[in-house]
MILO-748874 format. One record per atom (N, C-alpha, C): residue in three letters; x, y, z. Coordinates in steps of 0.05 Angstrom, whole numbers, plus 5000, padded with zeros to 4 digits. Each point is the difference from the previous one (the first is absolute). Layout:
<rs>
ALAXYZ;...
</rs>
This chain:
<rs>
MET505746075146;MET499950274988;MET502750084987;PHE502249905012;PHE502650074990;PHE501249754987;THR501350044977;THR501349784986;THR502849965011;PRO501349774993;PRO502849975009;PRO501950214990;GLN499250134977;GLN501750214989;GLN499650275014;GLY498150015018;GLY499350255013;GLY501950065023;PRO499650235013;PRO501850085022;PRO499749825025;SER502149975015;SER499949855025;SER498750175022;PHE499349875022;PHE498950155022;PHE501950225010;ARG502649945001;ARG501950205008;ARG500150244981;GLU499949944974;GLU500050224980;GLU497550175003;LEU497749885005;LEU497650155004;LEU500150175025;ALA501249895022;ALA500350155024;ALA501750244997;VAL502349974985;VAL501850234995;VAL498650214984;GLN498549904980;GLN498550194983;GLN497950165016;ALA498649865018;ALA497950125016;ALA501150215019;LEU502549985007;LEU501250195019;LEU501550224986;SER499950014973;SER501350204984;SER498050224993;SER501050214987;SER498250204988;SER498649874976;VAL497950134990;VAL498549894977;VAL501949974977;GLU501550214994;GLU501849994976;GLU502149785003;HIS501450005022;HIS502249805004;HIS498849725002;GLY497749985012;GLY498749735002;GLY499449884973;TYR499050164982;TYR499549904973;TYR502549964984;ASP502150155005;ASP502649954987;ASP500949725008;LEU499749935026;LEU500949745010;LEU498349774988;LEU497450054996;LEU498249794992;LEU499849974970;ALA501150194985;ALA499550024971;ALA500449754985;THR502349865003;THR500649774984;THR498249775005;LYS498649995023;LYS498349785007;LYS497050095002;PHE499550254993;PHE497350105004;PHE497949854984;ASP500649924975;ASP498149874983;ASP499349725010;ALA501649895019;ALA499449745011;ALA498550025027;THR498950235005;THR498550055025;THR497050044993;PRO498249975019;PRO497150064994;PRO499550304998;PHE502050175005;PHE499550294998;PHE500050094971;ARG501049844982;ARG500050074971;ARG497149964990;THR499050204985;THR497249984990;THR499849754982;SER498049845004;SER499849754985;SER499350054971;ASP500749814983;ASP499450024971;ASP496950014996;ARG498649865017;ARG497150004998;ARG498850285004;VAL501050145019;VAL499150285004;VAL500850184977;LEU502549974991;LEU500950164977;LEU498449954975;THR499349754995;THR498349944977;THR497250135003;ALA498949985024;ALA497350125004;ALA500150304997;VAL502150135009;VAL500250294997;VAL500250064970;THR501749864986;THR500350044971;THR497349984986;ASP498549795005;ASP497449964987;ASP498050225007;THR500150105024;THR498250215009;THR500850274989;LEU502550044996;LEU501050264990;LEU499550044970;ARG500149794984;ARG499950034971;ARG497650174991;PRO497649955009;PRO497750164991;PRO500250305008;LEU501750065019;LEU500250285010;LEU502050174984;GLY501449874982;GLY502050144983;GLY498750144977;PRO501750074979;PRO502749914997;PRO502050165016;PHE502449885004;PHE502250135014;PHE502550004984;ALA501450225000;ALA502650004986;ALA502249965020;THR500550205018;THR502149995019;THR499049915028;GLY501749845014;GLY499149905026;GLY502150025021;LEU499150045025;LEU501850025024;LEU499249805020;ASP502049855010;ASP499649815023;ASP501250135024;LEU498450085019;LEU500950135025;LEU500949805020;CYS502450045011;CYS501249805018;CYS500149734987;CYS501449994977;CYS499949774982;CYS501449755012;GLY501750035020;GLY501449775010;GLY501649854979;THR499649745000;THR501549834980;THR498750004973;GLY497750144997;GLY498950044973;GLY497649844993;ALA498749875019;ALA497749834993;ALA497850174985;GLY499550245010;GLY498050174988;GLY500750114973;LEU502650014994;LEU500950094974;LEU498949824978;SER499649745006;SER498949824980;SER497250084992;VAL498450115019;VAL497350104994;VAL500250244980;LEU501850195006;LEU500350234983;LEU500949924972;GLU501849804999;GLU501049914974;GLU497849874983;GLU497949905014;GLU497849884986;GLU498050214990;VAL499550205016;VAL497850194993;VAL500950264988;CYS502650075002;CYS501050254990;CYS501449964973;THR499750194982;THR501249984974;THR502750144997;ASP500850155021;ASP502450164998;ASP501749955025;ARG501550205008;ARG501949975022;ARG498749935026;VAL501349815015;VAL499249945027;VAL502350065019;THR499250105024;THR502050095020;THR499449885027;GLY502049935014;GLY499749915028;GLY501650175018;ILE498950065024;ILE501450175019;ILE500049855027;ASP502350015014;ASP500249885026;ASP502450135014;PHE500149995027;PHE502350125013;PHE502049795009;SER499649754994;SER501949795006;SER501749934976;ALA502550055002;ALA501849954977;ALA500149704995;GLY499949835021;GLY500149724996;GLY497549894985;MET497750105007;MET497649924986;MET500050094971;LEU501050244995;LEU500150104972;LEU502049844983;GLU502149905012;GLU501949844985;GLU498649744991;GLU498449885018;GLU498649764992;GLU497950064978;ALA498750235002;ALA498050084980;ALA501450054973;ARG502450115001;ARG501550054975;ARG500749754986;GLN500649795014;GLN500749744987;GLN497549884988;ALA497750035013;ALA497649884990;ALA498650164978;HIS500450265000;HIS498750184981;HIS502050204988;PRO501849904983;PRO502250164990;PRO499250244983;THR497550004989;THR499250234983;THR498550215016;ALA499449955025;ALA498650205017;ALA501950215009;THR499050245004;THR501550225013;THR499649975030;LEU502349985015;LEU499849965029;LEU501550225014;ILE498650125020;ILE501050245013;ILE499949965030;ARG502250075013;ARG500149995029;ARG499150275011;ALA497850005015;ALA499050265010;ALA498049945022;ASP499250215015;ASP498149985021;ASP497250054988;ALA498149825006;ALA497350024990;ALA498650265009;LEU500950125022;LEU498750245009;LEU501150254987;THR502149974984;THR501150234984;THR500649904972;LEU497949934985;LEU500449894974;LEU501250204981;PRO502049924984;PRO501450184983;PRO498950034971;PHE497350014998;PHE498849994973;PHE498350244995;THR499850074974;THR498050184990;THR497549834993;PRO497850124993;PRO497649844993;PRO500649854974;SER500949755002;SER501049864976;SER499049714998;PHE498349915018;PHE499149725000;PHE497049984996;ASP499349804984;ASP497149944996;ASP498949815021;LEU501849855013;LEU499249795019;LEU502149985022;ALA499149995025;ALA501849945022;ALA498749775016;VAL501749815008;VAL499149775015;VAL501849975025;SER499049855019;SER501649935023;SER498949745012;PHE501949835010;PHE499249745011;PHE501349965027;GLY498349995021;GLY500949935026;GLY501850195014;ALA500150254990;ALA501950205012;ALA498750205018;PHE497450035000;PHE498750225015;PHE500249965030;GLY500449765009;GLY500449965029;GLY502550135011;HIS501850084982;HIS502550145008;HIS499650305005;PHE497550094996;PHE499450295003;PHE498050035022;LEU500650175020;LEU498150055021;LEU497650154989;PRO497749985013;PRO497650144990;PRO500550304995;ARG501650125018;ARG500450294997;ARG501750074975;ASP501449804989;ASP501650054976;ASP498549954974;ARG497649885002;ARG498549924976;ARG499350244983;PRO499050225011;PRO499350234982;PRO502450104985;ARG502350015012;ARG502550094986;ARG500749804978;LEU499849745006;LEU500649794980;LEU498150034976;PHE497450025005;PHE498150024979;PHE500450264984;THR500850215013;THR500550254986;THR502449974981;GLN502049865009;GLN502349954982;GLN499249834976;LEU498449805004;LEU499149844978;LEU498250164981;HIS498250165011;HIS498250174984;HIS501750184982;ALA502150125011;ALA501750184985;ALA501749854978;SER500349745003;SER501649854981;SER498449894976;LEU497350015003;LEU498249904979;LEU499250224981;ARG499749934975;ARG498850184981;ARG497050045006;PRO498850214990;PRO497150035003;PRO498649754989;GLY498249895016;GLY498649754992;GLY501549755007;GLY502550035011;GLY501649775008;GLY498849855023;LEU500749755003;LEU498849825020;LEU502049905020;LEU499350015025;LEU501449865022;LEU498349765007;ALA501349764999;ALA498449755005;ALA501649825018;PHE498549875019;PHE501349805017;PHE497949815011;PRO500849755006;PRO498149815012;PRO499650055029;GLN497549975009;GLN499350035028;GLN498449765009;PRO501249825015;PRO498649765009;PRO497750075019;ALA497949835000;ALA497950045019;ALA501149965028;PRO499050155020;PRO501149975027;PRO499449725011;ALA501949915016;ALA499649735013;ALA497650025019;ARG498549785001;ARG497750005018;ARG500950015029;VAL498650165016;VAL500750025028;VAL499949735013;GLY502249935014;GLY500149755014;GLY501249774985;SER500450044973;SER501249794984;SER503049985005;ARG501249784990;ARG502849975004;ARG501650224986;ASP499150084976;ASP501450224986;ASP499850265016;TYR497650055011;TYR499650245016;TYR502050015023;TRP500349785015;TRP501850005023;TRP502950004991;THR500649884977;THR502850014990;THR500850284994;LEU498350154986;LEU500750284993;LEU500050185025;TRP498149965018;TRP499950155024;TRP502549965016;SER500949745002;SER502449945016;SER502550124987;PHE500249984974;PHE502350114986;PHE500250305006;ASP497850154996;ASP500150295005;ASP500650065029;ALA499049845019;ALA500650055028;ALA502949965006;VAL501249784990;VAL502849955003;VAL501750224988;MET499250104976;MET501550214987;MET499950265016;ARG497750065012;ARG499850245017;ARG501849995024;VAL500149765013;VAL501849975023;VAL502950024991;ARG500649874978;ARG502850024989;ARG500850284995;ASN498250164987;ASN500750284994;ASN500150185024;ALA498649925021;ALA500150165025;ALA502649955015;LEU501249774996;LEU502349925016;LEU502750014984;TRP499850014974;TRP502449964984;TRP500250214978;ARG502550094995;ARG500650194978;ARG502249884983;PRO499950034974;PRO498050164985;PRO497349854997;LYS497950154995;LYS497449894997;LYS499849844974;PHE498249805000;PHE499349854976;PHE497050034997;VAL499250184983;VAL497150064996;VAL498849794981;MET498349835010;MET498449824983;MET497649915016;TYR497750104993;TYR497549935014;TYR497949914980;TYR498649795006;TYR498049894982;TYR497250115005;ARG499450115023;ARG497350085007;ARG499550305000;THR501950154989;THR499750295000;THR499150114973;PHE499749824980;PHE499350094973;PHE497149914994;ARG498150135014;ARG497249924997;ARG498850144976;LEU498349854986;LEU499050094974;LEU498550265002;ALA498250045020;ALA498550255002;ALA501850245004;ASP502149965017;ASP501950225005;ASP501650064975;VAL500849794986;VAL501650044975;VAL498450144979;VAL497549924996;VAL498350134979;VAL499650295007;ARG499650065026;ARG499750285008;ARG502550164994;ASP502449905006;ASP502450144995;ASP500650044971;LEU499349804984;LEU500450024971;LEU498150224988;ARG497550015009;ARG498250204990;ARG500850285008;GLU501050025025;GLU500850275009;GLU502550094985;THR501649824989;THR502450064985;THR499250094972;GLY497749944990;GLY499150074973;GLY499649774981;PHE499849765011;PHE499449764984;PHE497049944999;GLU499249894978;GLU497349884998;GLU500349705004;VAL498749885020;VAL500549735008;VAL497749814992;THR500849784987;THR498149784995;THR501249745011;LEU498349815006;LEU500949745010;LEU499149784981;HIS501849824994;HIS499449794980;HIS500649735012;PRO498149825001;PRO500549725010;PRO502149874983;MET501949875012;MET502049844986;MET499049724999;GLU498549954979;GLU498449754998;GLU501849755000;GLY502450034990;GLY501849774999;GLY500849895027;LEU499550165021;LEU500749915027;LEU497649895015;GLY497650024988;GLY497749875011;GLY498450195019;PHE498049885012;PHE498150155017;PHE499749855027;ARG499350155020;ARG499549895027;ARG497149895001;GLU499349875022;GLU497449875003;GLU497750204998;ASP500550255008;ASP497950204999;ASP499850144972;GLY501649914981;GLY499950114973;GLY501950234995;SER501350105021;SER502050214997;SER502649904988;PRO501450164985;PRO502549904988;PRO502249965021;VAL501649804996;VAL502349955017;VAL502050234999;CYS500150134977;CYS501850234997;CYS498950194979;ARG500350265005;ARG499250214981;ARG502450144989;LEU499750104976;LEU502050194989;LEU499050285005;VAL501650155015;VAL499450285004;VAL501150164976;ALA498350144986;ALA500750154976;ALA499550295006;ALA502150165003;ALA499850285006;ALA501050164976;ARG498250144987;ARG500750144975;ARG500450305006;LYS502150114989;LYS500650295003;LYS498150164983;VAL498650185013;VAL498050174985;VAL500950285000;
</rs>
């Protein structure tokens, strides 16, 4: 899962015992060599699924990290693209990879924008927000989009109960809960708290109209359901 260019076990341990912000500052220069970086295959599938939902002029990548998602915005948006993150280290990496993007250091729960974006995306960041923070986060995104603007993000199908992936995610979340109970500062990152039904409910209560789109480029499971869906929440 990790390449030789990725972080060592010691570096990962130090990161895991840090705050979210400082942990990503420490990991920034090697983040793209870890499995935590959204794969190009997923980015391409999102791009292909987004195109028919446009057109889009301006775009926002929420919690942009080193900028993988900015490449999607640069493909589907015709005007300015912006990335926001609270890790200075991750933003510096994004700046080198995407020199024409506007990059802003800020807290996702207090976005500094007027309604100015046609599209907002996010990749792999929602696990950093507890369920109780989701309505506030979605309210901030709703306020940052123009009328008719779209919030879009990939949502993988849940791991089958009892499968290796199921127990891997369950174990990770369990270890993280123990870590946060015993250690400060907390590092909030949970994989099993962002359930599709709950997320769709919160989006609709915020004022979004929600549709789900199969990401066909990622394939389908044996029962015919998509491996991953694009959640498309439009501001009405």
